[in-house]
Backbone as CSV, one residue per row, in Angstrom:
resi,resn,N_x,N_y,N_z,CA_x,CA_y,CA_z,C_x,C_y,C_z
1,MET,107.235,41.986,10.975,106.010,41.168,10.900,106.012,40.155,12.041
2,ASP,104.881,40.038,12.734,104.756,38.917,13.664,103.787,37.896,13.067
3,LEU,103.693,36.748,13.673,102.964,35.627,13.060,101.472,35.889,12.889
4,ASN,100.927,36.868,13.620,99.509,37.199,13.490,99.260,38.446,12.644
5,SER,100.316,39.038,12.083,100.159,40.230,11.242,99.246,39.917,10.056
6,LYS,98.461,40.910,9.656,97.568,40.743,8.510,98.363,41.025,7.234
7,ILE,98.547,39.990,6.407,99.423,40.068,5.234,98.608,39.821,3.968
8,TYR,98.687,40.756,3.039,98.013,40.598,1.746,99.043,40.233,0.680
9,VAL,98.830,39.082,0.033,99.680,38.672,-1.086,98.876,38.871,-2.365
10,ALA,99.237,39.901,-3.139,98.557,40.179,-4.410,99.164,39.288,-5.483
11,GLY,98.311,38.523,-6.171,98.805,37.605,-7.197,99.132,36.230,-6.643
12,HIS,98.341,35.770,-5.671,98.670,34.531,-4.943,98.541,33.263,-5.786
13,ARG,97.902,33.333,-6.941,97.757,32.130,-7.770,98.908,31.966,-8.759
14,GLY,99.691,33.005,-8.936,100.771,32.969,-9.913,102.011,32.255,-9.399
15,LEU,102.986,32.155,-10.248,104.269,31.527,-9.918,104.877,32.139,-8.660
16,VAL,104.955,33.466,-8.632,105.629,34.181,-7.546,104.768,34.233,-6.287
17,GLY,103.524,34.685,-6.448,102.654,34.847,-5.292,102.377,33.549,-4.554
18,SER,102.176,32.464,-5.304,101.893,31.170,-4.654,103.099,30.704,-3.842
19,ALA,104.301,30.992,-4.331,105.519,30.613,-3.599,105.661,31.445,-2.322
20,ILE,105.303,32.728,-2.393,105.364,33.581,-1.195,104.380,33.080,-0.146
21,VAL,103.172,32.709,-0.576,102.181,32.169,0.370,102.711,30.885,1.017
22,ARG,103.297,29.988,0.205,103.876,28.740,0.760,104.944,29.043,1.796
23,ASN,105.795,30.033,1.499,106.881,30.360,2.410,106.363,30.959,3.718
24,LEU,105.413,31.877,3.602,104.828,32.480,4.813,104.172,31.413,5.688
25,GLN,103.417,30.510,5.042,102.751,29.439,5.806,103.769,28.534,6.492
26,SER,104.867,28.242,5.791,105.898,27.355,6.358,106.589,27.993,7.565
27,LYS,106.579,29.325,7.619,107.207,30.046,8.734,106.221,30.321,9.864
28,GLY,104.959,29.912,9.675,103.971,30.039,10.756,103.105,31.275,10.713
29,TYR,103.171,32.057,9.634,102.280,33.221,9.511,100.854,32.722,9.292
30,LYS,99.923,33.256,10.069,98.572,32.683,10.122,97.498,33.539,9.449
31,ASN,97.772,34.835,9.235,96.712,35.753,8.817,97.010,36.299,7.417
32,ILE,96.944,35.412,6.428,97.290,35.767,5.048,96.007,35.968,4.243
33,ILE,95.893,37.144,3.609,94.714,37.440,2.782,95.068,37.216,1.320
34,CYS,94.202,36.499,0.615,94.380,36.274,-0.822,93.036,36.491,-1.517
35,LYS,93.080,37.129,-2.675,91.870,37.346,-3.467,92.139,36.944,-4.914
36,THR,91.219,36.188,-5.503,91.358,35.844,-6.918,91.038,37.079,-7.766
37,HIS,91.386,37.017,-9.040,91.082,38.126,-9.949,89.574,38.363,-10.025
38,LYS,88.816,37.275,-9.956,87.345,37.395,-10.002,86.827,38.127,-8.763
39,GLU,87.452,37.884,-7.623,87.033,38.530,-6.364,87.497,39.982,-6.282
40,LEU,88.659,40.268,-6.865,89.233,41.618,-6.793,90.051,41.896,-8.050
41,ASP,89.533,42.802,-8.879,90.234,43.213,-10.098,91.165,44.368,-9.735
42,LEU,92.457,44.095,-9.717,93.431,45.093,-9.261,93.601,46.256,-10.238
43,THR,93.059,46.130,-11.454,93.106,47.262,-12.384,91.953,48.239,-12.132
44,ASN,91.045,47.893,-11.229,89.899,48.738,-10.905,90.189,49.492,-9.600
45,GLN,90.409,50.803,-9.732,90.832,51.597,-8.575,89.827,51.560,-7.436
46,GLN,88.562,51.694,-7.750,87.540,51.713,-6.694,87.511,50.392,-5.933
47,SER,87.590,49.285,-6.666,87.582,47.963,-6.015,88.785,47.794,-5.089
48,VAL,89.944,48.249,-5.543,91.160,48.130,-4.731,91.035,48.974,-3.465
49,ARG,90.536,50.196,-3.598,90.394,51.073,-2.426,89.387,50.492,-1.427
50,GLU,88.297,49.942,-1.921,87.303,49.332,-1.024,87.895,48.138,-0.282
51,PHE,88.703,47.345,-1.008,89.358,46.185,-0.380,90.278,46.637,0.752
52,PHE,91.124,47.646,0.482,92.068,48.117,1.509,91.332,48.759,2.686
53,GLU,90.248,49.475,2.387,89.481,50.123,3.454,88.831,49.084,4.355
54,ASN,88.318,48.010,3.758,87.618,46.980,4.532,88.567,46.028,5.245
55,GLU,89.632,45.606,4.556,90.519,44.577,5.107,91.659,45.138,5.967
56,ARG,92.130,46.354,5.627,93.232,46.994,6.359,94.449,46.079,6.546
57,PRO,95.028,45.594,5.447,96.233,44.773,5.595,97.378,45.597,6.179
58,GLU,98.227,44.942,6.968,99.387,45.625,7.561,100.620,45.505,6.659
59,TYR,100.725,44.383,5.947,101.874,44.132,5.075,101.363,43.671,3.709
60,VAL,102.026,44.120,2.646,101.601,43.786,1.284,102.783,43.282,0.468
61,PHE,102.608,42.118,-0.140,103.547,41.612,-1.147,102.874,41.832,-2.504
62,LEU,103.418,42.747,-3.311,102.801,43.059,-4.606,103.439,42.211,-5.699
63,ALA,102.875,40.989,-5.847,103.387,40.017,-6.819,102.451,39.849,-8.004
64,ALA,101.359,40.600,-8.032,100.411,40.505,-9.143,100.953,41.254,-10.355
65,ALA,100.907,40.628,-11.515,101.401,41.270,-12.743,100.918,40.483,-13.949
66,LYS,100.880,41.153,-15.086,100.696,40.451,-16.359,102.098,40.130,-16.866
67,VAL,102.401,38.845,-17.024,103.753,38.434,-17.404,103.714,37.515,-18.622
68,GLY,104.860,37.383,-19.276,104.961,36.481,-20.423,106.356,36.522,-21.014
69,GLY,106.610,35.625,-21.948,107.909,35.538,-22.597,108.041,36.522,-23.754
70,ILE,109.088,36.348,-24.544,109.393,37.252,-25.656,108.198,37.373,-26.602
71,ASN,107.611,36.243,-26.965,106.523,36.236,-27.937,105.324,37.047,-27.443
72,ALA,104.907,36.807,-26.203,103.753,37.522,-25.641,104.048,39.016,-25.512
73,ASN,105.254,39.366,-25.049,105.623,40.776,-24.879,105.649,41.509,-26.221
74,ASN,106.119,40.819,-27.243,106.196,41.399,-28.591,104.816,41.619,-29.190
75,THR,103.895,40.700,-28.908,102.577,40.700,-29.539,101.585,41.637,-28.849
76,TYR,101.690,41.771,-27.522,100.682,42.522,-26.759,101.311,43.626,-25.890
77,PRO,102.161,44.494,-26.448,102.851,45.484,-25.610,101.910,46.468,-24.922
78,ALA,100.811,46.851,-25.582,99.866,47.791,-24.961,99.244,47.177,-23.709
79,ASP,98.879,45.900,-23.798,98.303,45.208,-22.634,99.319,45.139,-21.489
80,PHE,100.558,44.838,-21.834,101.586,44.688,-20.790,101.834,45.994,-20.043
81,ILE,101.900,47.112,-20.766,102.170,48.375,-20.071,100.941,48.863,-19.306
82,TYR,99.770,48.767,-19.911,98.562,49.299,-19.274,98.178,48.502,-18.025
83,ILE,98.064,47.196,-18.164,97.594,46.377,-17.036,98.560,46.457,-15.860
84,ASN,99.861,46.387,-16.132,100.826,46.440,-15.030,100.865,47.803,-14.352
85,LEU,100.779,48.885,-15.128,100.727,50.218,-14.514,99.491,50.380,-13.634
86,MET,98.355,49.894,-14.103,97.120,50.034,-13.334,97.190,49.266,-12.015
87,ILE,97.672,48.030,-12.079,97.796,47.214,-10.859,98.686,47.928,-9.844
88,GLN,99.860,48.345,-10.299,100.835,48.984,-9.400,100.300,50.283,-8.816
89,ASN,99.789,51.160,-9.682,99.298,52.462,-9.218,98.212,52.298,-8.167
90,ASN,97.269,51.388,-8.436,96.142,51.211,-7.523,96.581,50.643,-6.177
91,VAL,97.418,49.615,-6.201,97.815,48.953,-4.948,98.757,49.837,-4.131
92,ILE,99.735,50.460,-4.772,100.691,51.283,-4.029,100.007,52.502,-3.415
93,LYS,99.131,53.166,-4.187,98.434,54.345,-3.644,97.497,53.948,-2.506
94,ALA,96.778,52.829,-2.655,95.888,52.376,-1.580,96.687,51.998,-0.336
95,ALA,97.847,51.376,-0.533,98.706,51.021,0.604,99.122,52.275,1.368
96,HIS,99.393,53.350,0.631,99.732,54.631,1.278,98.519,55.210,2.004
97,ASP,97.394,55.273,1.306,96.205,55.929,1.866,95.650,55.211,3.083
98,PHE,95.821,53.883,3.139,95.251,53.116,4.248,96.326,52.586,5.202
99,ASN,97.452,53.294,5.219,98.483,53.140,6.268,99.055,51.732,6.410
100,VAL,99.345,51.107,5.256,100.048,49.823,5.292,101.433,50.042,5.916
101,LYS,101.828,49.142,6.822,103.122,49.303,7.515,104.307,49.101,6.581
102,LYS,104.165,48.131,5.651,105.288,47.842,4.755,104.770,47.144,3.498
103,LEU,105.353,47.511,2.358,104.991,46.908,1.081,106.265,46.490,0.358
104,LEU,106.221,45.294,-0.237,107.320,44.832,-1.087,106.809,44.718,-2.515
105,PHE,107.438,45.475,-3.418,107.096,45.442,-4.841,108.097,44.558,-5.573
106,LEU,107.570,43.654,-6.402,108.448,42.764,-7.155,108.583,43.242,-8.587
107,GLY,109.792,43.556,-8.968,110.083,43.938,-10.343,110.562,42.736,-11.129
108,SER,111.506,42.972,-12.036,112.061,41.913,-12.875,113.375,42.427,-13.424
109,THR,114.341,41.534,-13.623,115.643,41.990,-14.110,115.592,42.462,-15.558
110,CYS,114.459,42.261,-16.260,114.347,42.787,-17.620,114.277,44.312,-17.619
111,ILE,114.170,44.928,-16.450,114.109,46.390,-16.382,115.458,47.038,-16.627
112,TYR,116.533,46.257,-16.555,117.865,46.832,-16.740,118.151,47.087,-18.219
113,PRO,119.064,48.027,-18.528,119.410,48.296,-19.927,119.872,47.040,-20.659
114,LYS,119.544,46.964,-21.957,119.897,45.800,-22.768,121.397,45.519,-22.730
115,MET,122.204,46.573,-22.835,123.651,46.392,-22.879,124.319,46.793,-21.561
116,ALA,123.606,46.583,-20.448,124.174,46.912,-19.134,125.453,46.111,-18.906
117,PRO,126.463,46.728,-18.246,127.652,45.949,-17.878,127.242,44.731,-17.062
118,GLN,127.999,43.643,-17.214,127.680,42.395,-16.519,128.771,42.067,-15.496
119,PRO,128.415,41.475,-14.369,127.045,41.254,-13.880,126.367,42.578,-13.514
120,ILE,125.021,42.555,-13.462,124.240,43.783,-13.332,124.095,44.190,-11.859
121,LYS,124.586,45.391,-11.562,124.428,45.956,-10.219,123.136,46.763,-10.146
122,GLU,122.617,46.927,-8.946,121.370,47.666,-8.749,121.448,49.077,-9.346
123,GLU,122.609,49.703,-9.246,122.726,51.099,-9.691,122.735,51.269,-11.208
124,TYR,122.709,50.162,-11.980,122.686,50.278,-13.448,121.303,50.597,-14.002
125,LEU,120.292,50.624,-13.123,118.939,50.956,-13.567,118.907,52.342,-14.221
126,LEU,118.205,52.463,-15.351,118.010,53.734,-16.058,119.305,54.361,-16.568
127,THR,120.278,53.537,-16.932,121.526,54.063,-17.481,121.677,53.779,-18.977
128,GLY,120.648,53.194,-19.613,120.749,52.892,-21.038,119.433,52.406,-21.609
129,ALA,119.424,52.153,-22.930,118.212,51.714,-23.627,117.813,50.304,-23.188
130,LEU,116.505,50.044,-23.201,115.960,48.744,-22.798,115.971,47.762,-23.968
131,GLU,115.841,46.476,-23.651,115.631,45.445,-24.670,114.268,45.687,-25.327
132,GLU,114.256,45.799,-26.655,113.026,46.174,-27.368,111.903,45.165,-27.191
133,THR,112.245,43.882,-27.078,111.207,42.846,-27.064,110.317,42.892,-25.824
134,ASN,110.804,43.444,-24.706,109.924,43.540,-23.527,109.930,44.947,-22.924
135,GLU,110.068,45.947,-23.792,110.163,47.336,-23.344,108.911,47.790,-22.596
136,ALA,107.736,47.411,-23.073,106.484,47.856,-22.441,106.389,47.347,-21.000
137,TYR,106.683,46.067,-20.806,106.658,45.470,-19.465,107.707,46.133,-18.577
138,ALA,108.905,46.333,-19.129,110.000,46.910,-18.353,109.670,48.328,-17.891
139,ILE,109.100,49.133,-18.772,108.745,50.516,-18.400,107.713,50.515,-17.273
140,ALA,106.746,49.612,-17.347,105.752,49.513,-16.272,106.426,49.145,-14.951
141,LYS,107.308,48.159,-14.990,107.962,47.706,-13.761,108.896,48.775,-13.177
142,ILE,109.600,49.482,-14.060,110.452,50.581,-13.588,109.603,51.633,-12.886
143,SER,108.435,51.911,-13.445,107.533,52.902,-12.844,107.098,52.480,-11.444
144,GLY,106.796,51.197,-11.255,106.396,50.699,-9.941,107.516,50.818,-8.928
145,LEU,108.691,50.477,-9.357,109.861,50.558,-8.482,110.142,52.008,-8.070
146,GLU,110.092,52.919,-9.052,110.334,54.335,-8.761,109.213,54.916,-7.905
147,MET,107.996,54.441,-8.119,106.863,54.905,-7.321,107.075,54.573,-5.836
148,CYS,107.526,53.359,-5.570,107.827,52.975,-4.182,108.907,53.881,-3.596
149,LYS,109.925,54.147,-4.385,111.030,55.005,-3.937,110.529,56.404,-3.595
150,PHE,109.676,56.959,-4.475,109.223,58.326,-4.266,108.197,58.438,-3.145
151,PHE,107.367,57.419,-2.943,106.451,57.431,-1.799,107.242,57.338,-0.487
152,LYS,108.321,56.579,-0.521,109.204,56.492,0.654,109.845,57.854,0.915
153,ARG,110.309,58.502,-0.172,111.024,59.769,-0.051,110.095,60.899,0.381
154,GLN,108.911,60.997,-0.216,107.999,62.117,0.077,107.211,61.913,1.367
155,TYR,106.728,60.683,1.581,105.821,60.443,2.706,106.422,59.603,3.837
156,GLY,107.586,59.012,3.589,108.163,58.137,4.610,107.546,56.755,4.644
157,ASP,106.782,56.372,3.588,106.203,55.024,3.537,107.310,53.981,3.454
158,ASN,107.128,52.880,4.179,108.125,51.809,4.129,107.796,50.864,2.970
159,PHE,108.011,51.358,1.754,107.759,50.598,0.530,109.110,50.237,-0.074
160,ILE,109.386,48.942,-0.187,110.675,48.478,-0.711,110.448,47.669,-1.995
161,SER,111.520,47.460,-2.748,111.414,46.741,-4.023,112.520,45.722,-4.164
162,CYS,112.212,44.648,-4.905,113.237,43.659,-5.235,113.158,43.330,-6.715
163,MET,114.263,42.846,-7.258,114.357,42.518,-8.681,114.747,41.055,-8.833
164,PRO,113.775,40.142,-8.901,114.143,38.738,-9.098,114.666,38.498,-10.514
165,THR,115.589,37.566,-10.633,116.070,37.117,-11.932,115.027,36.185,-12.558
166,ASN,115.387,35.451,-13.613,114.444,34.517,-14.256,114.015,33.440,-13.262
167,LEU,112.722,33.286,-13.099,112.171,32.355,-12.112,111.488,31.174,-12.784
168,TYR,111.394,30.064,-12.061,110.694,28.876,-12.555,110.285,28.027,-11.367
169,GLY,109.318,27.121,-11.594,108.901,26.229,-10.509,107.404,25.973,-10.524
170,PRO,106.829,25.548,-9.383,105.404,25.228,-9.293,104.523,26.415,-9.700
171,ASN,103.444,26.122,-10.409,102.482,27.121,-10.902,103.045,28.001,-12.011
172,ASP,104.108,27.534,-12.666,104.644,28.254,-13.813,103.665,28.154,-14.983
173,ASN,103.893,28.983,-15.997,103.085,28.974,-17.212,103.769,28.082,-18.247
174,PHE,103.123,26.990,-18.615,103.709,26.048,-19.579,103.057,26.145,-20.961
175,ASP,102.318,27.224,-21.202,101.706,27.453,-22.509,102.792,27.918,-23.481
176,LEU,103.021,27.157,-24.537,104.140,27.449,-25.443,103.992,28.794,-26.157
177,LYS,102.777,29.330,-26.237,102.580,30.618,-26.910,103.015,31.798,-26.042
178,SER,103.023,31.622,-24.726,103.261,32.775,-23.847,104.263,32.511,-22.719
179,SER,104.875,31.338,-22.684,105.727,30.991,-21.538,107.153,31.509,-21.694
180,HIS,107.874,31.491,-20.583,109.300,31.794,-20.583,110.082,30.550,-21.017
181,VAL,111.390,30.736,-21.169,112.199,29.699,-21.832,112.234,28.379,-21.052
182,LEU,112.407,28.407,-19.736,112.597,27.147,-19.015,111.325,26.284,-18.986
183,PRO,110.170,26.834,-18.614,108.954,25.997,-18.688,108.632,25.548,-20.111
184,ALA,108.943,26.405,-21.102,108.713,26.007,-22.499,109.570,24.800,-22.854
185,LEU,110.826,24.800,-22.407,111.718,23.667,-22.687,111.224,22.399,-21.989
186,ILE,110.783,22.522,-20.743,110.268,21.360,-20.016,109.105,20.729,-20.786
187,ARG,108.179,21.559,-21.233,107.019,21.026,-21.956,107.436,20.432,-23.306
188,LYS,108.296,21.148,-24.035,108.729,20.666,-25.354,109.423,19.303,-25.250
189,PHE,110.343,19.167,-24.317,111.072,17.905,-24.174,110.157,16.786,-23.677
190,HIS,109.248,17.113,-22.769,108.309,16.104,-22.271,107.434,15.585,-23.421
191,GLU,106.873,16.505,-24.204,105.992,16.086,-25.298,106.765,15.321,-26.366
192,ALA,108.003,15.742,-26.624,108.836,15.031,-27.600,109.145,13.608,-27.129
193,LYS,109.368,13.468,-25.831,109.645,12.135,-25.269,108.401,11.250,-25.368
194,VAL,107.252,11.802,-24.983,105.993,11.046,-25.024,105.649,10.632,-26.462
195,ASN,105.864,11.567,-27.393,105.519,11.320,-28.809,106.620,10.622,-29.598
196,LYS,107.736,10.328,-28.898,108.885,9.652,-29.526,109.414,10.422,-30.751
197,ASN,109.496,11.747,-30.603,110.047,12.585,-31.673,111.572,12.462,-31.724
198,ASP,112.138,12.784,-32.878,113.595,12.708,-33.038,114.297,13.989,-32.628
199,THR,113.577,15.124,-32.718,114.210,16.421,-32.442,113.313,17.308,-31.584
200,VAL,113.938,18.296,-30.936,113.224,19.371,-30.243,113.792,20.690,-30.727
201,GLU,112.879,21.595,-31.125,113.316,22.915,-31.580,113.490,23.854,-30.387
202,VAL,114.633,24.542,-30.366,114.913,25.559,-29.352,115.047,26.899,-30.072
203,TRP,114.341,27.923,-29.576,114.389,29.230,-30.222,115.766,29.879,-30.077
204,GLY,116.216,30.545,-31.151,117.452,31.316,-31.108,118.692,30.481,-31.364
205,THR,119.818,31.061,-31.019,121.115,30.438,-31.317,121.607,29.527,-30.190
206,GLY,121.029,29.659,-29.007,121.498,28.888,-27.849,122.635,29.551,-27.100
207,THR,123.135,30.687,-27.625,124.311,31.330,-27.005,124.001,32.305,-25.866
208,PRO,122.799,32.925,-25.802,122.563,33.878,-24.704,122.777,33.228,-23.338
209,LEU,123.306,34.016,-22.414,123.579,33.545,-21.058,122.496,34.058,-20.119
210,ARG,121.981,33.174,-19.307,120.890,33.522,-18.397,121.142,32.970,-16.999
211,GLU,120.454,33.571,-16.046,120.491,33.164,-14.645,119.087,32.688,-14.282
212,PHE,118.996,31.588,-13.560,117.682,31.043,-13.194,117.636,30.765,-11.692
213,LEU,116.504,31.127,-11.078,116.319,30.948,-9.642,115.017,30.191,-9.406
214,TYR,115.087,29.122,-8.620,113.880,28.371,-8.281,112.966,29.263,-7.438
215,VAL,111.675,29.268,-7.744,110.769,30.274,-7.196,110.629,30.185,-5.673
216,ASP,110.799,29.002,-5.085,110.697,28.907,-3.623,111.890,29.558,-2.932
217,ASP,113.043,29.559,-3.584,114.182,30.338,-3.083,113.860,31.827,-3.141
218,MET,113.300,32.265,-4.273,112.934,33.675,-4.433,111.955,34.124,-3.348
219,ALA,110.952,33.293,-3.082,109.953,33.624,-2.060,110.601,33.761,-0.690
220,ASP,111.540,32.879,-0.400,112.260,32.943,0.875,113.023,34.257,0.993
221,ALA,113.626,34.698,-0.123,114.344,35.977,-0.130,113.382,37.147,0.076
222,CYS,112.189,37.076,-0.529,111.193,38.140,-0.372,110.754,38.292,1.088
223,VAL,110.467,37.172,1.735,110.063,37.217,3.148,111.231,37.706,4.002
224,PHE,112.452,37.282,3.666,113.649,37.753,4.364,113.774,39.277,4.264
225,LEU,113.568,39.829,3.059,113.660,41.284,2.873,112.551,42.009,3.633
226,MET,111.360,41.452,3.622,110.248,42.069,4.351,110.570,42.136,5.847
227,GLU,111.279,41.140,6.323,111.609,41.084,7.754,112.870,41.878,8.116
228,ASN,113.763,42.116,7.114,115.100,42.621,7.459,115.596,43.844,6.701
229,TYR,114.842,44.347,5.688,115.383,45.417,4.852,114.408,46.582,4.729
230,ASP,114.918,47.804,4.899,114.078,48.996,4.804,114.673,50.054,3.875
231,GLY,115.641,49.684,3.044,116.349,50.662,2.219,115.530,51.192,1.056
232,GLU,115.975,52.343,0.518,115.301,52.954,-0.631,115.655,52.244,-1.924
233,GLN,116.895,51.786,-2.054,117.314,51.122,-3.293,116.753,49.707,-3.373
234,HIS,116.351,49.302,-4.580,115.861,47.934,-4.773,117.005,46.928,-4.568
235,VAL,116.635,45.656,-4.397,117.623,44.598,-4.145,117.460,43.506,-5.200
236,ASN,118.553,43.152,-5.876,118.531,42.026,-6.806,118.350,40.719,-6.050
237,ILE,117.516,39.822,-6.591,117.396,38.471,-6.034,117.781,37.488,-7.136
238,GLY,118.850,36.751,-6.914,119.306,35.785,-7.905,120.312,34.830,-7.306
239,THR,120.975,34.106,-8.200,121.981,33.134,-7.754,123.399,33.658,-7.968
240,GLY,123.544,34.612,-8.896,124.881,35.068,-9.277,125.590,34.074,-10.175
241,GLU,124.846,33.071,-10.701,125.427,32.032,-11.569,124.684,32.043,-12.908
242,GLU,125.405,31.799,-14.019,124.762,31.851,-15.331,124.998,30.576,-16.132
243,VAL,124.122,30.386,-17.123,124.178,29.197,-17.977,123.711,29.622,-19.372
244,SER,124.293,29.038,-20.426,123.815,29.352,-21.777,122.493,28.622,-22.014
245,ILE,121.703,29.157,-22.958,120.423,28.510,-23.294,120.683,27.086,-23.806
246,LYS,121.788,26.900,-24.524,122.149,25.557,-25.013,122.405,24.604,-23.840
247,GLU,123.190,25.066,-22.855,123.464,24.235,-21.666,122.181,23.968,-20.888
248,LEU,121.328,24.980,-20.806,120.044,24.820,-20.115,119.209,23.742,-20.804
249,ALA,119.111,23.831,-22.136,118.324,22.862,-22.903,118.869,21.451,-22.716
250,GLU,120.195,21.328,-22.689,120.805,19.999,-22.498,120.512,19.448,-21.107
251,THR,120.482,20.325,-20.092,120.156,19.877,-18.730,118.711,19.421,-18.643
252,VAL,117.786,20.199,-19.240,116.369,19.807,-19.245,116.198,18.475,-19.982
253,LYS,116.888,18.336,-21.104,116.849,17.094,-21.894,117.266,15.890,-21.034
254,GLU,118.348,16.054,-20.259,118.840,14.966,-19.387,117.826,14.632,-18.292
255,VAL,117.300,15.674,-17.633,116.355,15.452,-16.530,115.109,14.708,-17.029
256,ILE,114.626,15.091,-18.205,113.393,14.501,-18.735,113.646,13.144,-19.390
257,GLY,114.877,12.933,-19.846,115.217,11.654,-20.461,114.869,11.580,-21.935
258,PHE,114.947,12.715,-22.626,114.711,12.743,-24.069,115.980,12.284,-24.790
259,GLU,115.819,11.383,-25.753,116.991,10.773,-26.391,117.368,11.408,-27.737
260,GLY,116.522,12.321,-28.239,116.755,12.880,-29.573,117.740,14.042,-29.597
261,GLU,117.641,14.831,-30.667,118.591,15.924,-30.908,117.948,17.297,-30.671
262,LEU,118.813,18.287,-30.386,118.394,19.685,-30.294,118.551,20.341,-31.658
263,VAL,117.570,21.147,-32.063,117.671,21.933,-33.299,117.406,23.392,-32.937
264,PHE,118.374,24.261,-33.233,118.234,25.678,-32.892,117.637,26.451,-34.065
265,ASN,116.506,27.118,-33.823,115.837,27.918,-34.845,116.377,29.340,-34.770
266,THR,117.380,29.623,-35.610,118.064,30.916,-35.543,117.255,32.054,-36.168
267,ASP,116.068,31.733,-36.726,115.179,32.790,-37.211,114.437,33.473,-36.054
268,MET,114.403,32.809,-34.901,113.706,33.370,-33.743,114.668,34.234,-32.928
269,PRO,114.138,35.267,-32.214,115.018,36.210,-31.504,115.684,35.588,-30.288
270,ASP,116.882,36.100,-29.983,117.624,35.655,-28.800,117.281,36.484,-27.558
271,GLY,116.849,37.729,-27.771,116.702,38.639,-26.637,118.063,39.146,-26.183
272,THR,118.150,39.586,-24.940,119.393,40.139,-24.394,120.512,39.096,-24.439
273,PRO,121.730,39.479,-24.893,122.811,38.487,-25.028,123.281,37.861,-23.720
274,ARG,123.287,38.661,-22.649,123.744,38.133,-21.362,122.999,38.859,-20.261
275,LYS,122.550,38.125,-19.266,121.838,38.764,-18.158,122.140,38.023,-16.864
276,LEU,123.033,38.612,-16.093,123.428,38.036,-14.808,123.400,39.142,-13.774
277,THR,122.789,38.883,-12.625,122.723,39.916,-11.590,123.851,39.768,-10.579
278,THR,124.263,40.922,-10.061,125.136,40.943,-8.887,124.244,40.772,-7.662
279,VAL,124.555,39.796,-6.833,123.725,39.571,-5.638,124.517,39.833,-4.353
280,GLU,125.566,40.646,-4.467,126.394,40.971,-3.301,125.582,41.665,-2.207
281,LYS,124.662,42.539,-2.625,123.857,43.272,-1.639,123.013,42.303,-0.804
282,LEU,122.343,41.361,-1.497,121.507,40.373,-0.815,122.362,39.452,0.071
283,HIS,123.494,39.018,-0.457,124.410,38.189,0.342,124.887,38.953,1.579
284,GLY,125.165,40.248,1.392,125.613,41.082,2.505,124.571,41.221,3.600
285,LEU,123.301,41.144,3.213,122.211,41.209,4.196,122.042,39.877,4.934
286,GLY,122.629,38.794,4.349,122.607,37.503,5.030,121.772,36.417,4.373
287,TRP,121.413,36.597,3.086,120.607,35.577,2.400,121.348,35.001,1.203
288,ASN,121.276,33.670,1.043,121.840,32.978,-0.123,120.833,31.938,-0.630
289,HIS,120.861,31.653,-1.932,119.951,30.638,-2.491,120.410,29.241,-2.069
290,LYS,119.481,28.290,-2.096,119.770,26.932,-1.608,119.619,25.856,-2.689
291,ILE,118.769,26.098,-3.688,118.414,25.047,-4.658,119.216,25.222,-5.945
292,SER,119.983,24.182,-6.335,120.777,24.244,-7.563,119.872,24.192,-8.786
293,LEU,120.411,24.567,-9.949,119.613,24.583,-11.175,119.089,23.194,-11.520
294,ARG,119.956,22.192,-11.476,119.506,20.841,-11.831,118.436,20.334,-10.866
295,GLU,118.659,20.546,-9.570,117.665,20.133,-8.568,116.342,20.855,-8.796
296,GLY,116.418,22.148,-9.114,115.212,22.932,-9.365,114.449,22.443,-10.581
297,ILE,115.187,22.091,-11.654,114.536,21.573,-12.868,113.842,20.247,-12.568
298,GLU,114.481,19.405,-11.756,113.860,18.134,-11.357,112.558,18.380,-10.586
299,LEU,112.594,19.338,-9.652,111.396,19.681,-8.873,110.299,20.244,-9.777
300,ALA,110.700,21.114,-10.701,109.720,21.734,-11.613,109.093,20.688,-12.538
301,TYR,109.904,19.736,-13.008,109.382,18.699,-13.901,108.427,17.770,-13.148
302,ASN,108.770,17.450,-11.909,107.870,16.620,-11.100,106.531,17.320,-10.882
303,TRP,106.576,18.633,-10.634,105.330,19.387,-10.467,104.523,19.378,-11.767
304,PHE,105.221,19.569,-12.891,104.568,19.550,-14.201,103.853,18.223,-14.430
305,LEU,104.530,17.109,-14.135,103.945,15.778,-14.344,102.690,15.578,-13.502
306,GLU,102.702,16.113,-12.282,101.583,15.911,-11.360,100.403,16.848,-11.624
307,ASN,100.673,18.010,-12.228,99.662,19.060,-12.276,99.236,19.505,-13.663
308,TYR,100.063,19.261,-14.685,99.748,19.839,-15.988,99.043,18.826,-16.872
309,LYS,97.892,19.236,-17.377,97.098,18.349,-18.245,97.039,18.941,-19.643
């Protein structure tokens, strides 16, 4: 990519896409195309084909997706599989038909088997059963990743994929009905502090181990891969470091300054017991994360205070 290349970021308003746009702009890329859902419905094949025919983007970051936490995935599995498959199928096929030079597809580490050996290597994909709570989303994402692989194999398209770990940061979803664990904790502790509550409820036992990556680090890795990687195998993007949900909750509590107690609701599901990615491949290519978990939580909380009403 050169600084004047025509770059389409699909999903530019979301957590991931907005971070990719920020990163590209910070590096001096000048010709970035973004379309809102109202302007371009990516589940509509004809609209997507017309967009690619008219705009002719040279590079595509496919960050558009329907996403959500355990509760949303459990409640709306048909929506998660259908909408994500439609977005991926339409964008990847149009990228092929209209000669896009390179496409980066963003998956998610939830695509790995529930009981995958830890830490999770790229080659563990499709070696076991998925976590039931987000199976619909995972199957859609696996399909997108495999689609890129097969278009590369059959047609020689330069379509690559990455698997970010749990992400958080600016433009995250803080709706308690559909959010992931870290933004949910930020909102819960903030509201408890404001309302002078004595306790904050945390779902599950607090024992599951998770890895968290600040979204601006993830975006930097995505642009790095677009500039430096052409392989068929997907690449994990993460920190290679893990923390228990209990430790995470205690860190958020400290950052926000909540003085009360944590209460674990063990009637709620834990999800996968441990999820840590191997990031040796990414490190070997020359990229490492820069923002620590505590620093990232501080940045995310500051963004929440300034932007969330």
